[in-house]
C-alpha positions as CSV (number, residue, x, y, z in Angstrom):
1,X,58.4,68.5,4.2
2,X,55.2,70.3,5.1
3,X,54.5,72.7,7.9
4,X,52.7,70.2,10.0
5,X,55.6,67.8,10.0
6,X,58.0,70.5,10.9
7,X,55.8,71.5,13.9
8,X,55.7,68.0,15.1
9,X,59.4,67.5,14.9
10,X,60.0,70.8,16.8
11,X,57.5,69.7,19.5
12,X,59.2,66.4,20.0
13,X,62.6,68.1,20.5
14,X,61.2,70.4,23.2
15,X,59.6,67.5,25.0
16,X,62.9,65.6,25.0
17,X,64.8,68.7,26.3
18,X,62.2,69.2,29.1
19,X,62.6,65.6,30.2
20,X,66.4,65.9,30.3
21,X,66.0,69.0,32.4
22,X,63.8,67.2,34.9
23,X,66.3,64.4,35.1
24,X,69.2,66.9,35.8
25,X,67.2,68.6,38.5
26,X,66.5,65.3,40.1
27,X,70.1,64.3,40.0
28,X,71.1,67.6,41.5
29,X,68.7,67.2,44.3
30,X,70.0,63.8,45.1
31,X,73.6,65.2,45.0
32,X,72.7,67.8,47.7
33,X,71.3,65.2,50.0
34,X,74.5,63.2,49.7
35,X,76.8,66.3,50.6
36,X,75.1,67.1,54.0
37,X,77.5,66.3,57.0
38,X,77.2,66.3,60.7
39,X,78.2,69.4,62.7
40,X,81.9,69.7,63.2
41,X,83.3,68.9,66.7
42,X,86.4,71.0,67.1
43,X,89.3,70.0,69.4
44,X,90.3,72.6,71.9
45,X,92.7,73.0,74.9
46,X,91.2,74.2,78.2
47,X,91.9,74.9,81.8
48,X,89.7,74.7,84.9
49,X,89.6,78.1,86.8
50,X,90.8,78.4,90.4
51,X,91.0,81.3,92.8
52,X,94.5,82.8,93.5
53,X,95.7,85.5,95.8
54,X,96.3,88.6,93.8
55,X,99.4,90.5,94.7
56,X,100.1,93.4,92.5
57,X,103.6,94.7,92.5
58,X,104.7,98.4,92.1
59,X,108.2,99.5,91.4
60,X,109.5,103.1,91.7
61,X,112.9,104.7,91.5
62,X,114.1,107.0,94.2
63,X,117.3,107.9,96.2
64,X,118.7,107.6,99.7
65,X,118.6,110.5,102.1
66,X,119.4,110.9,105.8
67,X,116.4,110.4,108.1
68,X,117.5,113.5,110.0
69,X,119.4,116.4,108.4
70,X,120.6,119.4,110.4
71,X,121.4,122.8,109.1
72,X,124.1,124.5,111.2
73,X,124.5,128.2,111.5
74,X,126.2,130.6,113.8
75,X,124.1,132.1,116.6
76,X,125.7,135.5,116.0
77,X,126.6,137.4,112.9
78,X,130.2,138.0,111.8
79,X,132.9,137.3,109.3
80,X,133.9,133.7,108.6
81,X,137.6,133.2,109.1
82,X,137.9,129.4,108.9
83,X,135.9,126.5,107.6
84,X,137.3,123.2,108.7
85,X,135.1,120.6,106.9
86,X,134.2,119.8,103.3
87,X,131.3,117.9,101.7
88,X,131.6,114.2,102.5
89,X,133.6,114.6,105.7
90,X,132.6,112.7,108.8
91,X,132.0,114.8,111.9
92,X,131.8,113.9,115.5
93,X,129.9,115.5,118.4
94,X,131.7,118.6,119.6
95,X,133.9,118.9,116.5
96,X,134.5,122.5,115.3
97,X,133.3,122.9,111.7
98,X,133.8,126.7,111.2
99,X,134.9,129.8,113.0
100,X,134.0,133.5,113.0
101,X,136.4,136.4,113.7
102,X,136.4,136.5,117.5
103,X,138.0,139.9,118.1
104,X,134.8,141.8,119.1
105,X,133.6,139.0,121.4
106,X,137.1,138.8,123.0
107,X,137.0,142.5,123.7
108,X,133.5,142.1,125.2
109,X,134.8,139.4,127.5
110,X,137.6,141.6,128.8
111,X,135.3,144.4,129.3
112,X,132.9,142.2,131.3
113,X,135.8,140.8,133.4
114,X,136.8,144.4,134.3
115,X,133.3,145.2,135.2
116,X,133.1,142.2,137.5
117,X,136.4,143.2,139.2
118,X,135.1,146.8,139.8
119,X,131.8,145.5,141.1
120,X,133.6,143.0,143.4
121,X,135.8,145.8,144.8
122,X,132.8,148.0,145.4
123,X,131.1,145.2,147.1
124,X,134.0,144.6,149.4
125,X,134.1,148.3,150.4
126,X,130.4,148.5,151.1
127,X,130.4,145.2,153.0
128,X,133.1,146.5,155.4
129,X,131.2,149.8,155.9
130,X,128.0,147.9,156.5
131,X,129.6,145.7,159.1
132,X,131.0,148.7,161.0
133,X,127.7,150.4,161.0
134,X,126.0,147.2,162.2
135,X,128.4,146.9,165.2
136,X,128.1,150.6,166.0
137,X,124.3,150.4,166.0
138,X,124.4,147.4,168.3
139,X,126.4,149.5,170.9
140,X,124.3,152.6,170.3
141,X,127.1,154.7,168.7
142,X,125.4,155.4,165.3
143,X,122.0,156.5,164.2
144,X,119.8,153.9,162.6
145,X,119.4,156.0,159.4
146,X,123.2,155.9,158.8
147,X,123.1,152.1,159.4
148,X,120.3,151.7,156.9
149,X,122.1,153.8,154.3
150,X,125.2,151.5,154.6
151,X,123.0,148.4,154.4
152,X,121.4,149.7,151.2
153,X,124.7,150.5,149.6
154,X,125.9,147.0,150.4
155,X,122.8,145.4,148.8
156,X,123.3,147.6,145.7
157,X,126.9,146.6,145.4
158,X,126.0,142.9,145.7
159,X,123.4,143.3,142.9
160,X,126.0,145.1,140.7
161,X,128.4,142.1,141.2
162,X,125.7,139.7,140.1
163,X,124.8,141.8,137.1
164,X,128.5,142.1,136.1
165,X,128.9,138.3,136.4
166,X,125.9,137.7,134.2
167,X,127.3,140.1,131.6
168,X,130.5,138.2,131.7
169,X,128.7,135.0,131.2
170,X,126.9,136.4,128.2
171,X,130.2,137.7,126.7
172,X,131.8,134.3,127.2
173,X,128.9,132.6,125.6
174,X,129.1,134.9,122.6
175,X,132.8,134.2,122.3
176,X,131.9,130.5,122.2
177,X,129.3,131.1,119.5
178,X,132.2,132.1,117.2
179,X,132.9,128.4,116.8
180,X,130.3,126.3,114.9
181,X,130.3,122.8,116.5
182,X,128.5,119.6,115.5
183,X,126.2,118.2,118.1
184,X,126.0,114.7,116.7
185,X,127.9,112.3,114.4
186,X,127.1,112.6,110.7
187,X,128.3,113.4,107.2
188,X,128.6,116.9,105.7
189,X,126.3,117.2,102.7
190,X,126.5,120.9,101.9
191,X,128.5,124.0,102.7
192,X,127.0,127.4,102.1
193,X,129.7,129.8,103.3
194,X,133.3,130.3,102.6
195,X,136.1,132.1,104.6
196,X,135.8,135.8,104.2
197,X,132.1,135.9,103.9
198,X,130.0,137.9,106.4
199,X,127.0,135.8,107.6
200,X,124.0,136.7,109.6
201,X,122.8,135.0,112.8
202,X,121.0,131.7,112.0
203,X,122.1,131.6,108.3
204,X,122.9,128.1,107.2
205,X,126.6,127.5,106.8
206,X,127.0,123.8,106.9
207,X,124.4,121.0,106.4
208,X,125.0,117.6,108.1
209,X,123.2,114.3,107.5
210,X,123.0,112.6,110.9
211,X,123.9,109.0,111.1
212,X,120.9,107.9,113.2
213,X,119.0,106.6,110.2
214,X,118.5,106.6,106.4
215,X,115.4,107.0,104.2
216,X,114.6,105.9,100.7
217,X,112.7,108.8,99.1
218,X,110.2,108.2,96.3
219,X,107.9,110.4,94.2
220,X,104.7,108.4,94.2
221,X,101.7,109.0,91.8
222,X,98.4,109.5,93.5
223,X,96.8,106.3,91.9
224,X,99.6,104.1,93.4
225,X,99.4,105.8,96.7
226,X,95.7,105.3,96.9
227,X,95.9,101.6,96.1
228,X,98.1,100.7,99.1
229,X,96.5,99.9,102.4
230,X,97.8,99.3,105.9
231,X,101.5,99.4,106.4
232,X,103.1,97.3,103.6
233,X,106.8,96.4,103.6
234,X,108.9,97.9,100.9
235,X,111.9,96.1,99.4
236,X,114.6,98.6,98.4
237,X,117.5,97.6,96.2
238,X,120.4,99.5,94.6
239,X,119.5,100.3,91.0
240,X,123.1,99.6,90.0
241,X,123.3,96.3,91.9
242,X,119.9,94.7,92.6
243,X,121.6,92.1,94.8
244,X,122.1,94.8,97.5
245,X,118.7,95.1,99.3
246,X,117.1,96.3,102.5
247,X,113.6,96.2,103.8
248,X,111.8,99.3,104.9
249,X,108.4,100.8,106.0
250,X,106.7,104.0,105.1
251,X,107.7,106.6,107.6
252,X,106.3,109.8,106.2
253,X,103.9,110.7,103.3
254,X,103.7,114.3,102.1
255,X,100.2,115.7,102.7
256,X,100.4,117.8,99.5
257,X,101.3,116.9,95.9
258,X,104.1,118.5,94.1
259,X,102.6,121.4,92.0
260,X,104.6,120.4,88.9
261,X,104.7,116.6,88.9
262,X,101.5,116.0,90.9
263,X,103.2,113.2,92.9
264,X,103.5,112.7,96.6
265,X,106.9,112.4,98.3
266,X,107.1,109.3,100.4
267,X,109.9,108.5,102.8
268,X,110.6,104.9,103.6
269,X,112.7,104.2,106.7
270,X,115.3,101.6,105.9
271,X,115.9,98.8,108.4
272,X,119.6,98.0,108.8
273,X,120.7,99.4,105.4
274,X,124.0,98.0,104.0
275,X,126.9,100.3,103.7
276,X,126.6,100.4,99.9
277,X,123.4,102.4,100.3
278,X,125.2,105.6,100.7
279,X,123.5,109.0,100.7
280,X,122.3,110.1,97.3
281,X,122.5,106.6,95.7
282,X,119.7,105.6,93.3
283,X,117.5,102.9,94.6
284,X,114.4,100.9,93.4
285,X,111.5,100.3,95.7
286,X,109.1,97.4,95.2
287,X,105.9,96.9,97.2
288,X,103.3,94.2,96.7
289,X,99.6,95.2,97.2
290,X,97.1,92.5,98.1
291,X,94.1,92.6,95.7
292,X,92.2,89.7,97.2
293,X,91.5,86.4,95.3
294,X,91.3,86.6,91.5
295,X,91.2,84.0,88.6
296,X,94.1,83.8,86.2
297,X,93.9,82.4,82.7
298,X,96.5,82.1,80.0
299,X,96.7,85.2,77.7
300,X,95.9,83.0,74.7
301,X,92.3,82.5,76.1
302,X,91.4,86.1,75.8
303,X,89.3,87.4,72.8
304,X,86.7,90.1,72.4
305,X,82.9,90.5,72.5
306,X,81.2,93.8,71.9
307,X,84.6,95.5,72.0
308,X,85.2,94.1,75.5
309,X,87.5,91.3,76.8
310,X,85.9,87.9,76.7
311,X,86.7,84.2,76.9
312,X,85.1,81.0,75.6
313,X,83.5,78.9,78.4
314,X,82.7,75.2,77.9
315,X,79.4,73.7,79.1
316,X,80.7,70.5,80.8
317,X,77.5,68.5,80.0
318,X,76.7,69.6,76.5
319,X,80.3,70.2,75.5
320,X,79.3,73.4,73.7
321,X,81.0,76.8,74.0
322,X,79.6,80.2,74.8
323,X,81.4,83.6,74.7
324,X,81.4,85.6,78.0
325,X,82.7,89.1,78.8
326,X,85.2,89.4,81.6
327,X,86.8,92.3,83.5
328,X,90.6,92.2,83.4
329,X,92.4,93.3,86.5
330,X,95.9,93.1,85.0
331,X,97.8,91.2,82.4
332,X,101.2,90.0,81.4
333,X,102.5,88.5,78.1
334,X,101.7,85.1,79.6
335,X,98.7,85.4,81.9
336,X,95.5,87.5,82.4
337,X,94.1,88.2,85.9
338,X,90.3,88.3,85.7
339,X,88.5,90.3,88.4
340,X,84.9,89.6,87.3
341,X,83.1,87.3,84.9
342,X,84.5,83.9,85.9
343,X,83.9,81.6,88.8
344,X,86.1,78.8,90.2
345,X,85.8,75.3,88.5
346,X,84.7,76.7,85.1
347,X,86.2,75.3,81.9
348,X,87.8,78.0,79.7
349,X,89.2,77.5,76.2
350,X,92.9,78.4,76.0
351,X,93.8,77.3,72.4
352,X,91.7,77.5,69.2
353,X,89.5,80.4,70.2
354,X,89.7,82.0,66.8
355,X,87.8,79.2,65.1
356,X,84.9,78.9,67.5
357,X,81.3,80.1,67.3
358,X,78.6,80.2,70.0
359,X,77.0,76.8,70.5
360,X,79.7,74.9,68.8
361,X,80.5,71.4,70.1
362,X,84.1,70.9,71.2
363,X,86.3,68.0,72.2
364,X,88.7,68.7,75.1
365,X,92.4,67.9,74.5
366,X,94.7,66.9,77.2
367,X,92.0,66.5,79.9
368,X,89.4,63.9,80.9
369,X,86.3,66.0,80.2
370,X,87.1,68.8,82.7
371,X,90.3,70.3,81.3
372,X,93.6,70.8,82.8
373,X,93.9,72.8,86.0
374,X,95.9,76.0,85.9
């Protein structure tokens, strides 16, 4: 076969291949047109937002103390010879709790009594002399100077009697100070001196928690203290038995934070506390702070946009979704409280949020176009 024939055969083959290629391209184009589908409408579950009162609860652990606690000490110094109460003992008004050695004070009383007797005898003598001089002066049988001298002696003797009686009263008072007595009913919480010890005047010997009230004492962080307003009620319960409860109100807030823990000591006065809330028992205090109205959504509705919390909001007319950032006030495993970013009566997606994209059409499940109310 000559060269011309071979060239013709080769040209024919190329033409046929080109035609087949065009047919394949046409079929491919037709196949692409057939695979185009309508945009997917994804079913989602939703809720309709509503305002709710936001009450945020804080719980802290503390202990029970006496509302008033008195530290008793002797008004004079001396050696303790007797201590009549122990920690935990109940005391009554006027009950003797401890005694000092009274020997010196007893001697002082006897000395003052003798001084009163001597001054009284001197007063009797000078009074008699004064009366005689007064009678003689009235009849003209004594000079006035001698009468005035007798009168002055009488007045001095009377002053000495008054001074001796005052010294006797002081000595008797000091003798009474050798006994340390309770001035109100209460419970002994501490003892700081034992028999045989020498104590100074005013040194604390026994500490008594008075029975006129009890406080629940808590160490409160500054951020919690700053979030409370007004005078909220505090529910106090025994940590070991939460069924034992009592209500209370804040009675005292420390003006200065603890230098180590940086917390503020808060004393809550208990109202009619049960007997089980004994001094020193551990309690839990719970207070609810009103935050105003907020919107709550299920935790499953929360996603992220620009590294911030967000939710999918449904357009009720177009049935399309858009992603919106929100500010979270607080959250639990079940719900999220939204402070800003949502308004009442908006439709929020609660299930299927992972498969959505902005502008996607959705079909609401379990609701007639507006979603289910929370």
